[in-house]
C-alpha positions in Angstrom: -37.1 -19.5 55.1 -38.0 -21.5 58.2 -40.6 -20.9 60.9 -37.7 -20.0 63.2 -37.1 -16.9 61.1 -40.8 -16.0 61.3 -40.7 -16.5 65.1 -37.6 -14.4 65.3 -39.3 -11.6 63.3 -42.3 -11.8 65.6 -40.1 -11.5 68.6 -38.4 -8.4 67.2 -41.8 -6.8 66.4 -43.3 -7.4 69.8 -40.2 -6.1 71.5 -40.3 -2.9 69.5 -44.0 -2.3 69.3 -45.3 -3.4 72.8 -48.6 -5.1 73.3 -51.1 -2.5 72.0 -49.4 -1.8 68.7 -48.6 -5.5 68.1 -52.3 -6.2 68.5 -53.0 -3.7 65.8 -50.7 -5.6 63.5 -52.3 -8.9 64.5 -55.7 -7.4 63.6 -54.5 -6.5 60.1 -53.1 -10.1 59.6 -56.3 -11.7 61.0 -58.3 -9.9 58.3 -55.9 -11.3 55.7 -54.6 -7.9 54.6 -51.2 -7.5 53.0 -48.0 -5.6 53.7 -49.0 -2.3 52.1 -52.2 -2.1 54.2 -50.3 -3.0 57.4 -47.7 -0.3 56.7 -50.5 2.3 56.2 -52.5 1.2 59.3 -49.6 1.0 61.8 -47.4 4.0 61.3 -45.0 5.6 63.8 -41.2 6.2 63.9 -39.3 3.0 63.2 -42.4 0.8 62.5 -41.9 0.0 58.8 -38.9 -2.3 59.1 -40.3 -4.7 61.8 -43.6 -5.0 60.0 -41.9 -5.6 56.6 -39.6 -8.2 58.1 -42.5 -10.0 59.7 -44.6 -10.2 56.5 -41.6 -11.3 54.5 -40.8 -14.0 57.0 -44.4 -15.2 57.1 -44.7 -15.3 53.3 -41.4 -17.2 52.9 -42.2 -19.7 55.7 -45.8 -20.1 54.2 -47.4 -19.1 57.5 -51.1 -18.1 56.7 -51.9 -14.6 57.9 -54.6 -15.7 60.4 -52.1 -18.1 61.9 -49.5 -15.4 62.1 -52.0 -13.2 63.9 -52.8 -15.9 66.4 -49.1 -16.4 67.1 -48.6 -12.6 67.7 -51.5 -12.5 70.1 -50.2 -15.5 72.0 -46.8 -14.0 72.1 -48.2 -10.7 73.4 -50.0 -12.6 76.2 -46.8 -14.2 77.4 -44.9 -10.9 76.9 -47.4 -9.0 79.0 -47.1 -11.4 81.9 -43.4 -11.1 81.8 -43.6 -7.3 81.6 -45.8 -7.2 84.6 -43.0 -8.7 86.7 -41.6 -5.6 88.5 -38.0 -4.9 89.2 -37.3 -1.9 91.5 -33.8 -0.7 92.4 -32.4 2.3 94.1 -29.9 4.5 92.3 -27.4 6.7 94.0 -24.8 9.3 93.0 -22.1 10.4 95.4 -20.2 8.5 98.1 -20.7 4.7 98.4 -21.1 2.7 101.6 -20.1 -0.9 102.4 -22.8 -3.5 101.7 -25.1 -1.2 99.7 -24.8 -1.7 95.9 -24.5 1.7 94.2 -25.2 2.3 90.5 -24.2 5.8 89.4 -27.0 8.0 88.2 -25.1 8.8 85.1 -24.7 5.2 84.1 -28.4 4.3 84.7 -29.6 7.4 82.8 -27.6 6.6 79.8 -28.7 2.9 80.0 -32.4 4.0 80.0 -31.8 6.2 76.9 -30.0 3.3 75.2 -32.8 0.9 76.0 -35.4 3.0 74.1 -36.5 1.6 70.8 -39.7 3.6 70.1 -40.2 6.4 72.6 -38.2 8.3 75.2 -39.7 10.9 77.5 -37.6 12.9 80.0 -38.2 15.8 82.4 -35.7 18.0 84.2 -35.5 21.3 86.0 -32.0 22.4 85.1 -29.8 21.0 82.3 -26.2 21.4 81.1 -24.4 19.8 78.3 -23.3 16.3 79.4 -21.4 14.5 76.6 -22.3 10.8 77.5 -26.0 11.7 77.6 -25.8 13.7 74.3 -24.1 10.7 72.7 -26.9 8.4 73.9 -29.6 10.8 72.8 -28.1 11.2 69.3 -27.9 7.4 69.0 -31.6 7.1 70.0 -32.7 9.6 67.4 -30.6 7.9 64.8 -32.3 4.6 65.4 -35.8 6.2 65.1 -36.7 6.8 68.7 -39.2 9.6 69.3 -37.5 11.7 72.0 -39.3 14.4 74.0 -37.6 16.4 76.8 -39.4 18.7 79.1 -37.3 21.5 80.6 -37.8 24.5 82.9 -37.1 28.0 81.4 -35.7 31.2 82.9 -39.1 32.7 82.7 -40.8 29.8 84.4 -38.1 29.6 87.1 -38.7 33.3 88.0 -35.0 34.1 88.2 -34.0 31.0 90.2 -32.0 29.6 87.3 -28.7 31.0 86.2 -26.6 30.5 83.1 -27.9 29.4 79.7 -31.5 28.2 79.2 -31.7 24.5 80.1 -32.9 23.9 76.6 -29.5 24.9 75.3 -28.0 21.7 76.6 -29.9 19.8 73.8 -29.4 22.4 71.0 -26.9 20.2 69.1 -29.1 17.1 69.1 -31.2 17.1 65.9 -34.6 15.4 66.3 -35.1 15.9 70.0 -38.4 17.7 70.7 -38.3 20.1 73.6 -41.2 21.1 75.8 -41.9 23.4 78.7 -44.7 24.1 81.2 -46.3 27.2 80.0 -46.0 29.9 82.7 -49.4 31.3 81.5 -51.2 28.1 82.6 -49.6 27.7 86.0 -51.8 28.1 89.0 -49.2 30.2 90.8 -46.3 32.4 89.7 -44.2 30.5 92.2 -44.9 27.1 90.6 -41.9 25.4 89.0 -41.3 22.5 86.6 -39.3 20.4 89.0 -39.8 16.8 87.9 -36.8 14.8 87.0 -37.4 11.5 85.2 -36.8 9.4 82.1 -39.1 6.8 80.8 -38.4 4.5 77.9 -41.0 2.6 75.8 -43.5 2.7 78.6 -41.5 -0.1 80.3 -38.6 1.5 82.1 -38.9 4.5 84.5 -36.0 6.3 86.2 -37.3 8.7 88.7 -34.9 10.7 90.9 -33.6 13.9 92.4 -30.9 14.6 89.8 -31.1 17.2 87.2 -29.7 16.5 83.7 -26.4 18.1 84.5 -22.9 16.7 85.1 -23.1 17.7 88.8 -26.6 16.1 89.1 -25.7 12.8 87.5 -22.1 12.5 88.7 -21.0 14.7 91.5 -23.9 15.5 93.8 -25.4 13.1 96.4 -28.6 12.2 94.6 -31.1 9.4 95.0 -33.4 7.8 92.5 -35.5 4.7 91.7 -35.2 2.5 88.6 -38.5 0.7 87.8 -38.7 -2.0 85.1 -42.1 -3.5 84.4 -45.4 -2.9 86.1 -47.8 0.0 85.5 -45.6 2.9 86.7 -43.7 3.5 83.5 -46.9 3.3 81.4 -48.8 5.7 83.7 -45.9 8.2 83.8 -45.9 8.2 80.0 -49.7 8.6 79.8 -49.5 11.5 82.2 -46.9 13.4 80.3 -48.7 12.7 77.0 -51.9 14.0 78.4 -50.2 17.2 79.7 -49.0 17.7 76.1 -52.4 17.0 74.6 -54.0 19.5 76.9 -51.4 22.1 76.0 -50.2 22.4 79.6 -46.9 21.3 78.2 -46.1 23.2 75.1 -43.4 22.9 72.4 -40.4 25.0 73.1 -39.3 27.2 70.2 -35.7 26.5 69.0 -35.3 30.2 69.1 -35.5 30.3 72.9 -32.6 32.6 74.0 -29.7 31.2 75.9 
């Protein structure tokens, strides 16, 4: 196998792992440790295949592990500079106007889900079953993406939500982890979980006014911002993860009534 195959395997790993986890792999390689140690040291959903492919490519191309580690670190440095280039675009649902490019909220939301390779976090106030989104979420789970969705509940909304529980919109998607803002830890009985966003792999953030409903993503006049690169996607992810760690956001039981 040529060095081109090793470089291609490194590209796939960096793209899937991001800078921090790639540096973990590079650290294992720099110490001269083998595949089994790498698999036990760097473990998360979908991690085994890229690590195995990288080690096999390095071995077959006779790339010494310290050299492979240096290559990964150099690639991460370049990848990070590219990632820091920020692309910000507005996203609208509803009527279009001449001269203003409009990308439908539904299309962008599905694209964000489809772009995730490691982790997808989403938040919504209301939710209804929306087949294109369900299809994208099922595909994400099938390829090993860790999917977390935060929803409001009837209890948390204090009677302002009608119909089924928002969580019911995701009931048929095995592997999606549902969360809610525990009403017991809210500072006020009138506080609501009103955030609407999706963030993929700490690199792409879609932040807008639309709920995860067919009306929200297709029919209503809604506005949002799609951000690729920069620190905003990573900070949004860190904030949600910290809310989970502090038990402000808590797992939602599958038995939550409709």
